[in-house]
C-alpha positions in Angstrom: 6.7 33.4 -12.9 4.0 31.9 -10.8 3.3 28.2 -11.3 -0.2 27.2 -12.3 -1.9 23.9 -13.1 -2.9 22.3 -16.3 -5.9 20.2 -15.3 -7.5 17.6 -17.6 -10.8 16.0 -16.4 -12.1 12.8 -17.9 -15.5 11.4 -17.2 -16.2 7.7 -18.1 -19.7 7.8 -19.6 -20.7 4.2 -18.7 -19.3 4.5 -15.1 -16.8 1.6 -15.7 -13.1 1.1 -16.5 -11.6 -2.1 -17.9 -7.9 -1.2 -18.2 -5.3 -3.6 -16.8 -1.9 -3.0 -15.3 1.1 -5.3 -15.0 0.3 -9.0 -14.6 -3.2 -8.5 -16.1 -4.6 -7.1 -12.8 -7.2 -4.3 -12.8 -5.4 -0.9 -12.9 -6.4 1.9 -10.6 -6.2 4.8 -10.9 -5.9 4.8 -14.7 -2.2 5.6 -15.5 -0.9 8.8 -17.0 0.2 6.7 -20.0 -3.5 5.9 -20.7 -4.5 9.5 -20.7 -1.5 10.3 -23.0 -2.6 7.6 -25.4 -6.1 8.9 -25.3 -4.8 12.4 -26.2 -2.7 11.1 -29.1 -5.8 9.2 -30.4 -7.9 12.3 -30.1 -5.5 14.1 -32.4 -5.7 11.3 -35.0 -4.3 11.6 -38.4 -5.0 15.3 -38.6 -2.6 16.1 -35.8 -1.1 19.6 -36.3 2.5 20.6 -35.6 1.3 22.6 -32.6 -0.4 19.5 -31.2 2.7 17.4 -31.8 4.8 19.9 -30.0 2.3 20.0 -27.1 2.3 16.2 -26.8 6.1 16.2 -27.0 6.2 18.8 -24.2 3.8 16.7 -22.1 5.8 13.5 -22.3 8.8 15.4 -20.9 6.9 16.6 -17.9 7.0 15.1 -14.4 4.2 12.6 -13.6 0.9 14.4 -12.8 -1.1 14.4 -9.6 -4.2 12.2 -10.1 -7.5 12.7 -8.3 -9.5 9.5 -8.6 -13.1 9.0 -7.5 -14.2 6.1 -5.2 -14.8 2.9 -7.0 -15.5 -0.8 -6.5 -14.2 -3.8 -8.3 -16.7 -5.8 -10.3 -16.9 -9.5 -10.5 -14.7 -11.5 -12.9 -16.6 -12.8 -15.9 -15.5 -15.0 -18.8 -16.1 -14.1 -22.4 -14.9 -15.2 -25.8 -13.4 -12.9 -28.3 -12.1 -13.3 -31.9 -8.7 -15.0 -32.0 -6.4 -12.5 -33.8 -3.7 -15.2 -34.2 -6.1 -17.8 -35.8 -4.7 -17.3 -39.3 -1.3 -18.3 -38.1 -2.6 -21.6 -36.8 -5.1 -23.3 -39.2 -6.2 -25.8 -36.5 -6.6 -23.1 -33.8 -9.9 -22.0 -32.4 -11.6 -18.9 -34.0 -12.4 -17.5 -30.6 -10.4 -17.4 -27.4 -11.3 -17.1 -23.7 -10.8 -13.7 -22.0 -11.5 -12.9 -18.4 -12.9 -9.4 -17.9 -13.1 -7.5 -14.6 -14.4 -4.0 -14.7 -13.9 -1.2 -12.1 -17.2 0.5 -11.4 -17.7 4.2 -10.5 -20.5 6.3 -9.3 -22.6 8.3 -11.8 -20.8 11.5 -12.8 -17.5 10.5 -11.3 -14.6 12.3 -12.9 -10.8 11.5 -13.0 -8.5 14.5 -12.8 -4.9 14.8 -14.0 -2.9 17.9 -13.0 0.5 19.2 -14.1 2.4 22.3 -12.9 2.8 24.8 -15.8 4.2 28.3 -16.1 3.0 31.2 -18.3 5.6 30.3 -20.9 3.8 27.0 -21.5 0.3 28.6 -22.2 0.4 27.8 -26.0 1.2 24.1 -25.3 -1.4 23.9 -22.5 -4.0 25.4 -24.8 -3.3 22.8 -27.5 -3.7 20.0 -24.9 -7.0 21.4 -23.5 -8.3 21.3 -27.1 -7.2 17.7 -27.5 -8.8 16.8 -24.1 -12.2 18.0 -25.5 -11.9 15.4 -28.3 -11.1 12.4 -26.1 -13.4 9.5 -26.9 -12.3 6.6 -24.6 -9.9 6.0 -21.7 -8.7 2.4 -21.3 -10.4 -0.1 -23.6 -12.5 0.9 -26.6 -15.7 0.2 -24.6 -14.7 2.7 -21.9 -16.2 5.7 -23.6 -15.3 9.0 -22.1 -15.5 12.8 -22.5 -12.7 15.2 -21.5 -12.2 18.8 -20.6 -9.0 20.7 -20.0 -8.2 24.1 -18.4 -5.4 26.0 -16.7 -6.1 27.0 -13.1 -4.3 28.9 -10.4 -4.7 26.3 -7.7 -5.7 22.6 -7.6 -9.5 22.1 -7.4 -10.7 20.5 -4.2 -11.3 16.8 -4.0 -14.8 15.4 -4.6 -16.5 13.4 -1.9 -14.7 10.2 -1.2 -12.0 10.9 -3.9 -8.3 10.0 -3.3 -5.4 12.3 -4.4 -2.6 10.1 -5.8 0.8 11.7 -5.6 3.9 10.5 -7.6 6.7 9.3 -5.4 10.5 9.8 -5.7 12.6 7.0 -7.2 13.1 4.1 -4.8 9.9 4.8 -2.7 7.4 1.9 -3.0 3.9 2.5 -4.2 1.3 1.6 -6.9 3.4 1.4 -10.1 1.7 3.2 -13.0 2.9 3.7 -16.5 3.8 7.3 -17.5 5.0 8.8 -20.8 8.6 9.7 -21.3 10.8 11.2 -24.0 10.2 9.0 -27.1 6.8 7.8 -26.2 5.0 9.8 -28.9 7.4 8.6 -31.6 7.0 5.0 -30.4 3.2 5.2 -30.5 3.4 6.6 -34.1 5.7 3.7 -35.1 3.3 1.2 -33.5 0.3 2.8 -35.4 2.0 2.6 -38.7 3.0 -1.1 -38.1 -0.6 -1.9 -37.2 -1.8 -0.3 -40.5 0.5 -2.5 -42.5 0.0 -5.7 -40.6 -2.1 -7.3 -43.4 -0.4 -8.2 -46.6 -2.4 -10.3 -49.0 -4.0 -13.1 -47.2 -1.7 -13.1 -44.2 -1.6 -11.1 -41.1 1.6 -10.1 -39.3 1.3 -9.6 -35.6 2.9 -6.4 -34.4 4.5 -5.8 -31.0 4.5 -2.6 -29.0 7.7 -0.5 -29.1 6.6 2.7 -27.4 8.7 3.3 -24.2 7.1 4.1 -20.9 8.3 4.9 -17.4 7.1 3.2 -14.3 6.2 5.7 -11.6 5.2 4.8 -8.0 2.0 6.5 -6.8 0.6 6.7 -3.2 -2.6 8.1 -1.9 -2.3 11.5 -0.2 -3.3 9.9 3.1 -1.7 6.5 2.5 0.7 5.1 5.1 4.4 6.0 4.5 6.7 3.1 3.7 8.2 1.3 6.7 11.5 -0.5 6.4 11.5 -4.0 8.1 14.0 -6.9 8.4 12.7 -10.4 9.3 14.6 -13.3 10.9 13.9 -17.0 11.2 14.4 -18.6 14.6 16.6 -21.8 14.5 17.8 -24.3 17.1 21.4 -25.5 17.5 20.8 -28.2 14.9 19.6 -25.7 12.2 16.0 -26.7 12.6 13.1 -24.4 13.1 12.5 -23.1 16.7 9.0 -22.2 17.8 7.4 -20.5 20.8 3.9 -20.0 22.1 2.2 -16.8 20.9 1.8 -15.7 24.5 5.5 -15.1 24.7 5.5 -12.0 22.6 6.9 -9.8 25.5 9.9 -12.1 26.2 10.9 -12.5 22.6 10.7 -8.8 21.9 12.9 -8.1 24.9 15.5 -10.6 23.9 15.5 -9.3 20.4 16.0 -5.7 21.6 18.8 -6.9 23.9 20.7 -8.4 20.9 20.0 -5.2 18.8 21.6 -3.2 21.6 24.7 -5.3 21.5 24.8 -5.1 17.7 24.7 -1.3 17.8 27.5 -1.2 20.3 29.7 -3.5 18.1 29.0 -1.1 15.3 30.3 1.8 17.4 27.1 3.8 17.2 27.0 6.9 19.4 25.3 6.4 22.8 22.4 8.7 22.0 21.5 6.7 18.9 21.7 3.5 20.9 19.6 4.8 23.7 16.9 6.4 21.6 16.7 4.7 18.2 17.6 1.2 19.4 16.4 1.0 23.0 13.6 3.7 23.0 14.9 5.7 25.9 14.2 9.5 26.0 16.9 12.0 26.7 17.1 12.9 30.4 14.0 11.0 31.2 11.9 12.7 28.5 9.5 11.0 26.1 10.9 8.2 23.8 11.9 9.3 20.3 9.4 8.9 17.5 11.9 7.1 15.2 12.6 4.3 17.7 12.7 0.7 16.4 9.8 -1.8 16.9 10.6 -5.4 17.9 7.9 -7.7 16.5 7.6 -11.5 17.1 5.7 -12.9 14.1 3.1 -15.7 14.9 2.5 -18.1 12.0 -0.9 -17.3 10.3 -2.6 -17.4 7.0 -3.6 -21.1 6.6 -6.5 -23.2 7.8 -4.5 -25.4 10.2 -1.8 -22.9 11.2 -0.8 -23.3 14.8 -0.1 -19.7 15.6 3.4 -20.4 17.0 6.2 -17.8 16.7 8.9 -18.9 14.3 10.0 -15.5 13.1 10.9 -12.1 14.6 11.2 -8.8 12.9 12.6 -5.3 13.5 10.8 -2.4 11.9 11.7 1.3 11.6 9.2 4.1 12.2 7.1 4.9 9.1 9.0 7.0 6.6 12.4 5.8 7.7 15.1 5.2 5.1 16.2 1.8 6.4 20.0 2.4 6.2 20.8 2.0 9.9 18.4 -0.9 10.2 20.2 -2.7 7.4 23.5 -2.2 9.1 22.2 -3.5 12.4 20.3 -6.5 10.8 23.4 -7.7 9.0 25.2 -7.9 12.4 22.3 -9.8 14.0 22.4 -12.7 11.6 23.9 -15.7 13.4 23.4 -14.2 16.9 21.5 -16.1 19.7 18.5 -14.8 21.6 19.2 -15.4 25.3 17.1 -15.5 28.4 17.6 -12.4 30.6 19.4 -13.2 33.8 20.1 -16.9 32.9 22.1 -16.4 29.7 20.5 -19.5 28.1 20.6 -19.5 24.3 17.2 -20.3 23.1 17.1 -19.5 19.3 19.5 -18.3 16.6 18.6 -15.5 14.2 18.9 -16.4 10.5 17.9 -14.3 7.5 14.3 -15.0 6.4 13.6 -15.6 2.7 12.3 -12.5 0.9 9.3 -14.5 -0.5 8.3 -15.9 2.9 4.6 -16.8 2.6 3.7 -15.9 6.2 5.5 -12.6 6.0 3.4 -11.6 3.0 0.4 -11.4 5.3 2.1 -8.9 7.6 3.1 -6.7 4.7 -0.1 -7.0 2.8 1.8 -8.1 -0.3 -0.3 -11.2 -0.8 -3.1 -8.9 -2.0 -2.8 -6.8 -5.1 -1.6 -3.3 -4.3 -2.0 -3.8 -0.5 -5.1 -4.6 1.5 -8.1 -2.7 2.9 -8.8 -5.0 5.8 -6.2 -5.6 8.6 -6.7 -7.7 11.7 -4.5 -7.7 14.8 -2.4 -10.8 15.4 -1.2 -9.7 18.8 -3.5 -7.6 20.9 -3.6 -3.8 20.8 -3.1 -2.1 24.2 -5.2 1.1 24.3 -3.4 4.2 25.6 -5.8 4.7 28.4 -9.0 3.4 30.0 -12.2 3.0 28.1 -14.4 2.6 31.2 -14.6 4.1 34.6 -12.7 1.9 37.0 -12.4 -1.4 35.1 -16.0 -2.1 34.1 -16.8 -3.6 30.7 -13.2 -4.1 29.8 -13.9 -7.6 28.7 -17.0 -6.6 26.7 -16.8 -6.9 22.9 -17.0 -3.5 21.3 -17.9 -2.6 17.7 -17.4 0.9 16.4 -18.9 0.9 12.9 -18.4 4.7 12.3 -15.1 5.9 13.6 -15.4 9.7 13.1 -19.0 10.7 12.8 -20.8 8.0 14.8 -23.4 9.1 17.3 -22.5 7.4 20.6 -22.1 8.2 24.3 -20.5 6.9 27.5 -18.4 3.9 27.1 -18.4 3.9 23.3 -17.4 7.6 23.2 -14.4 6.8 25.4 -13.4 3.9 23.3 -13.6 5.9 20.1 -11.5 8.6 21.6 -8.8 6.1 22.6 -8.9 4.5 19.1 -8.4 7.9 17.5 -5.5 8.6 19.8 -4.0 5.2 19.0 -4.2 5.8 15.2 -2.7 9.3 15.6 0.2 8.0 17.7 1.0 5.5 14.9 0.8 8.1 12.2 -2.4 6.9 10.6 -4.9 9.5 9.5 -8.4 8.9 10.7 -9.6 10.1 7.3 -8.0 6.9 5.9 -10.0 4.6 8.2 -13.6 3.6 7.4 -14.3 1.1 10.2 -12.9 -0.2 13.5 -13.9 -3.4 15.4 -12.7 -4.3 18.9 -13.1 -7.5 20.7 -11.4 -9.8 23.2 -11.6 -13.0 21.1 -8.7 -13.5 18.7 -9.4 -12.7 15.0 -6.9 -15.4 13.8 -7.2 -19.1 14.6 -5.1 -20.7 17.4 -4.1 -17.5 19.0 -4.8 -16.5 22.6 -7.5 -14.1 23.9 -6.3 -10.5 24.2 -5.8 -10.6 28.0 -3.9 -13.9 27.9 -0.9 -12.5 25.9 2.0 -11.5 28.2 2.6 -7.7 28.5 5.3 -5.6 30.1 4.7 -4.5 33.6 3.9 -0.9 32.6 1.1 -2.1 30.4 -0.5 -4.6 32.7 -3.4 -2.3 33.8 -4.2 -1.1 30.3 -7.1 -2.7 28.3 -6.0 -5.0 25.5 -8.2 -5.7 22.5 -8.0 -7.5 19.2 -8.8 -5.0 16.5 -9.9 -5.2 12.9 -9.4 -2.1 10.7 -11.0 -1.4 7.3 -9.3 1.3 5.3 -10.9 3.4 2.6 -8.1 2.4 0.2 -5.5 -0.4 0.0 -2.5 0.1 2.3 0.8 -1.8 2.8 2.2 -3.0 6.1 3.8 -3.5 8.5 1.1 -2.0 10.8 1.5 -1.8 14.5 -0.8 0.1 16.9 -1.2 0.8 20.6 0.9 1.5 23.6 2.8 -1.8 23.1 3.6 -1.4 19.4 7.3 -1.2 20.0 7.5 -4.4 22.0 5.6 -6.8 19.8 2.0 -6.0 20.7 -0.6 -4.5 18.3 0.9 -6.2 15.2 -1.5 -6.5 12.3 -1.8 -8.8 9.3 -4.0 -8.6 6.2 -6.5 -11.5 5.8 -6.9 -13.1 2.4 -10.3 -14.2 1.1 -11.9 -16.6 3.6 -9.8 -15.4 6.5 -11.3 -13.2 9.4 
């Protein structure tokens, strides 16, 4: 039988959504569990056996594909609501503070949830489309909505600016959303009966929530694939922190790769893996492999008086890697010393960095909720070509406000072409990027100008820039761009509020 799609569309009538996810943060997109609860509520007390069977079938299905329209986060506002717990505490206030932050949508914006179905499921799909037409709200009670369901042969195209969110396999990071599972419907019925019986005489019994839900990781269709990374602290021979000037990115990356090479040999890896995956050498003089490791010195950033010195280094796999070989290598690197090439002087020992390292969070975008939309280069990006004839204007600050459709000519057109090539080489879709800024002046305090950072000999004649990217949706790091992205150049971090 040919698979088809059960599609349920939901339009928020007031153009806003107030639902919250884990930790009380604004949830986006609205989770499959919210739609499931809305369908259960639309059935109400008159739910038929056919509708119960359809809802039971739906909770056993895989998580749906979600098409979410563009949106913007509203401002946080304080309001006071009745205190449901006031009768338990006679001296308590009758009203309590509640912080509200809505997510605003364009007029007519519609959410779409899609499941694969077969012809044998037509009866259940028909019952669900009937329930969808009776949906009254999605999220809070004030988020009034109307729904519509249908079975189609192919997924409808995305609306302008919309993002298609895809469920990820177990273990793959992403935006965690609640989804129904076997037992969710029975749990919701139990919670509803308990809520109906919560008032006995003059007392009110607070009821908890017992309905079980799964947590499913979602990622945007054009989102960046996950990228395994291991980070090390640099220590001196007394166990104290060792620091280096941010201009020494090239040297530290080379020393780290040298130690990674020795660690791979001690692990008895095959020569081809060591030459390609570890050292970045192509077979028989060919191009380097796409899955090679990146060696990234990590300057200290993120605070008003941060000095920009390098106290950490990292090794990152290519986007989409599984991280197993990286973990094996990283375990062998702990306790090893970085040494100066040719002299053999030990300058810093590698120690495992703390998983909650505050500086590292900027490079991963984990200090922001669900990733970050703005990323700024910490080490300069080396363009894979020349953006001017000869070497004219290579120190000129450039701004490219529209990456794809901007009308420009001459120098700006060359620069835009190189930026698109840079993004493509790093596996970043241009459709994901809204804005690109280039300049020579550093975007983070106490860091050198782009041309002052040491570069390998083969990149000396290429133009370096500091770059700021604005994505159309939040993304996670690490992000590295440019011809030097494997040797510590072109490393990005996500500013927090008040940063560049």
